[in-house]
C-alpha positions in Angstrom: 63.0 108.9 126.3 61.5 112.4 127.0 62.3 115.6 127.9 60.7 118.5 128.3 61.0 121.1 125.5 58.5 123.4 126.7 57.2 126.4 128.8 58.4 127.7 128.4 56.9 125.2 129.6 59.6 124.2 131.5 58.1 124.5 131.5 57.4 127.1 131.0 56.7 124.4 130.4 57.5 124.8 132.4 57.0 126.7 132.3 57.1 127.4 133.2 56.0 130.7 134.1 55.6 134.4 134.2 53.4 133.6 136.7 52.8 136.4 139.3 49.8 138.5 139.2 51.6 141.3 138.0 54.5 143.7 139.0 52.4 145.8 141.1 51.0 142.8 143.1 54.7 141.3 143.5 56.2 144.8 144.7 53.2 145.2 147.4 52.7 141.7 148.5 52.9 140.3 152.0 53.8 137.0 153.6 50.1 136.4 153.6 49.8 137.6 150.2 46.8 135.9 148.2 47.5 133.1 145.8 47.2 134.1 142.1 46.4 131.5 139.5 48.0 132.2 136.1 48.2 130.1 132.6 51.2 130.1 130.5 52.1 128.5 127.4 55.5 127.6 126.4 57.3 126.6 123.0 60.8 125.5 123.3 63.4 123.6 121.5 66.5 121.5 122.6 69.7 123.4 121.9 72.6 121.9 119.8 75.2 120.8 122.2 78.5 122.2 122.2 80.8 120.4 119.6 77.8 118.8 117.7 75.9 119.7 114.4 72.4 118.7 115.4 70.1 117.3 117.9 69.2 113.6 117.4 66.6 112.4 119.5 66.1 110.8 122.0 68.1 113.2 124.2 68.9 112.4 127.8 70.0 115.5 129.0 70.6 119.1 127.5 69.3 122.6 127.3 66.1 124.2 125.8 65.3 127.6 124.8 61.9 129.2 123.6 58.8 131.2 124.0 56.6 132.0 127.3 53.3 133.6 127.2 51.5 133.9 130.3 48.1 135.5 131.4 47.6 137.6 134.3 49.1 140.6 132.5 52.4 139.1 132.9 52.9 139.2 128.9 55.5 137.2 127.1 59.3 136.5 127.6 61.7 133.7 127.0 62.2 130.4 128.8 65.5 128.4 129.3 66.0 125.1 131.4 68.4 122.6 131.8 67.3 118.9 131.9 68.2 115.5 132.3 66.3 112.2 131.9 67.3 109.5 134.7 66.5 105.8 134.4 63.0 106.5 135.9 62.2 108.3 132.6 61.1 111.3 134.0 62.3 114.7 132.9 64.0 116.7 135.7 64.8 120.5 134.9 65.8 123.7 136.5 64.2 126.5 134.5 64.3 130.5 134.3 61.5 132.6 132.6 62.9 136.1 131.7 60.2 138.7 131.4 60.2 142.6 131.1 59.7 143.2 134.9 62.1 140.4 136.2 62.6 136.6 136.1 61.2 133.5 138.0 63.1 130.3 138.4 62.6 127.0 139.9 62.2 123.4 139.0 59.8 120.8 137.2 59.3 117.1 137.0 57.6 115.6 133.7 56.3 111.9 133.6 55.7 110.5 130.3 52.0 109.8 129.6 52.3 108.4 125.9 54.5 108.1 123.4 55.2 106.4 120.1 57.5 103.2 119.4 60.1 105.7 117.7 60.1 108.0 121.1 59.5 111.0 119.2 55.8 112.0 119.7 55.4 112.0 123.3 53.2 113.6 125.9 54.0 114.5 129.5 52.3 115.6 132.7 54.1 117.0 135.7 54.5 119.6 138.5 56.8 122.5 138.9 57.8 124.7 141.5 58.4 128.4 141.7 61.2 128.8 143.8 62.2 132.5 143.6 62.6 135.6 141.1 64.2 138.9 140.6 62.8 142.3 139.9 59.1 142.5 140.4 58.9 138.9 141.1 61.5 138.9 143.9 60.5 136.3 146.7 57.9 134.7 144.2 57.1 131.2 145.4 54.4 128.6 144.0 53.4 125.1 142.4 51.7 124.3 139.5 51.0 121.4 136.7 52.4 121.0 133.1 51.0 119.2 130.3 53.4 118.9 127.5 53.8 117.5 124.0 56.3 116.9 121.3 55.7 115.6 118.0 59.4 115.2 116.9 61.4 114.9 120.1 62.9 118.3 119.8 60.3 120.9 119.9 58.0 120.9 122.8 54.8 122.8 123.7 53.2 123.1 127.2 50.6 124.7 129.4 51.2 125.5 132.8 48.7 126.2 135.4 50.5 127.9 138.3 49.3 128.9 141.9 51.7 131.6 142.8 52.6 134.0 145.8 55.0 136.6 146.3 56.6 137.4 149.7 
């Protein structure tokens, strides 16, 4: 099974996701504003569920929390996401990235590309959507790709490449 312990990546990666070209751009953007390409990296871990003492992979649903670092002057922050792994095997999640100038939120879908027999070491690729934000990122939208990896089924690193636009 797989799950994204990412970007954030979530995804941050993703992460997914301090992705706008900066507070000044977000604040002055128009509906025909240019698209900004931003790369982010995330490192997340699955949170221990209420009433549990530990996390035993593979995990089919849960919460992730970790760091996010983005280019484009966005800097670092924190990503949190809520994920599920349905029968398709994809990891489907909703994420939020918290940055100094505001938040960015959206969804991602990761598909496993390789994994070991014990399902712990896994890689994924996928897509993400930026559906909105707050503060300097209010009205942000966009799409992107994620590449994620875990060695233990609990800690995940992701690289996100986003194309963002502010409204």
